[in-house]
C-alpha positions in Angstrom: 5.4 -5.4 -25.6 3.3 -5.4 -22.3 2.0 -2.0 -20.8 1.0 -2.0 -17.1 -1.2 0.2 -15.5 -3.6 0.9 -12.7 -1.4 1.6 -9.8 -1.5 4.4 -7.5 -2.0 5.6 -3.7 -4.4 3.9 -1.7 -5.4 3.7 1.7 -4.9 0.5 3.8 -8.0 -1.7 3.2 -8.7 -0.4 -0.2 -8.9 -1.9 -3.6 -7.1 -1.3 -7.2 -7.5 -2.9 -10.4 -4.3 -3.2 -12.3 -4.2 -3.9 -16.1 -1.6 -5.3 -18.4 -2.4 -4.8 -22.0 -0.2 -6.6 -24.6 0.5 -5.9 -28.3 0.7 -8.7 -30.9 -1.5 -11.5 -31.9 -0.2 -14.2 -29.5 -1.5 -13.2 -26.3 -3.5 -16.5 -25.6 -0.5 -18.6 -26.2 1.3 -17.3 -23.1 0.9 -17.8 -19.5 0.8 -14.6 -17.6 2.3 -13.6 -14.5 2.1 -10.9 -11.8 5.3 -10.0 -9.8 6.0 -7.2 -7.1 9.0 -5.4 -6.2 9.6 -3.3 -3.0 12.6 -1.0 -2.6 15.6 -2.9 -1.6 13.9 -6.3 -2.1 14.0 -8.9 -4.7 11.0 -9.3 -7.1 8.5 -11.7 -5.8 5.7 -13.7 -7.4 2.4 -12.6 -6.8 0.0 -15.1 -9.1 -0.3 -16.4 -12.3 -2.8 -17.6 -15.1 -3.2 -20.2 -17.5 -3.5 -19.8 -21.2 -7.3 -20.2 -21.2 -7.7 -18.4 -17.4 -8.9 -21.5 -16.2 -6.2 -22.1 -14.0 -4.6 -19.5 -11.4 -2.2 -19.6 -8.5 -1.1 -17.2 -5.9 1.4 -16.5 -3.5 0.5 -17.3 0.2 0.6 -13.8 1.1 -2.0 -12.6 -1.4 -4.2 -15.6 -1.4 -7.9 -14.7 -1.0 -7.2 -10.9 -1.6 -6.0 -10.8 -5.0 -7.6 -12.3 -8.0 -6.0 -12.6 -11.6 -7.9 -12.9 -14.5 -7.5 -12.3 -18.5 -9.5 -11.4 -21.5 -7.5 -12.9 -24.4 -9.9 -10.9 -26.7 -8.5 -7.8 -25.4 -5.0 -9.1 -25.0 -5.2 -8.1 -21.3 -4.4 -9.8 -18.0 -5.9 -8.1 -14.9 -5.0 -8.2 -11.3 -7.7 -7.3 -9.1 -6.2 -6.2 -5.4 -8.3 -5.9 -2.5 -7.8 -5.4 1.3 -4.5 -3.8 0.6 -2.0 -3.7 3.5 0.9 -1.3 3.8 3.3 -4.6 3.0 1.6 -4.8 -0.4 3.2 -1.5 -1.5 5.8 -2.3 -4.3 6.0 -1.7 -8.2 4.0 -4.4 -9.9 4.9 -6.1 -13.0 3.5 -8.4 -15.7 5.0 -11.0 -17.6 4.3 -13.3 -20.1 6.2 -16.7 -20.9 5.4 -20.2 -20.9 7.1 -21.8 -17.9 6.0 -25.4 -16.8 3.0 -24.8 -14.5 5.1 -25.8 -11.7 7.6 -23.1 -12.4 5.4 -20.2 -12.8 6.5 -18.6 -9.7 9.9 -18.1 -10.9 10.7 -14.7 -12.8 13.4 -16.0 -14.6 11.2 -18.3 -16.8 9.3 -15.4 -18.1 10.1 -13.9 -21.7 8.6 -10.6 -21.6 8.0 -8.1 -19.1 6.1 -4.8 -18.7 7.4 -1.5 -17.2 5.7 -1.8 -13.8 3.2 0.1 -12.1 3.6 1.5 -8.5 1.3 0.8 -5.7 1.5 2.9 -2.6 -0.5 2.0 0.4 -1.0 4.3 2.9 -1.7 3.3 6.7 
């Protein structure tokens, strides 16, 4: 089970740290992804992190502004979102799975999903 939190209302240019806590003892065996979905749009890839946290990949639209990290001792993955723009507003979802690294951007390759945490950006 995945529980996302940390979303909220922030002004453009502001920052948030999203968290996703996992239950169970196998968290470190999953690659973790973050996705987001704005109203009326498809769920888009934001970023992913490898089992150990040594590798990350990001969507071009967030590269340099967002950072994914994980703490396997705490069964938690984080998404630090900086320099927020109005177009970043969406519900943010965390996901767990083991897609091949070349397919981590595909939402249908993940097995477990959190409930989503909303991010609203005011201009």
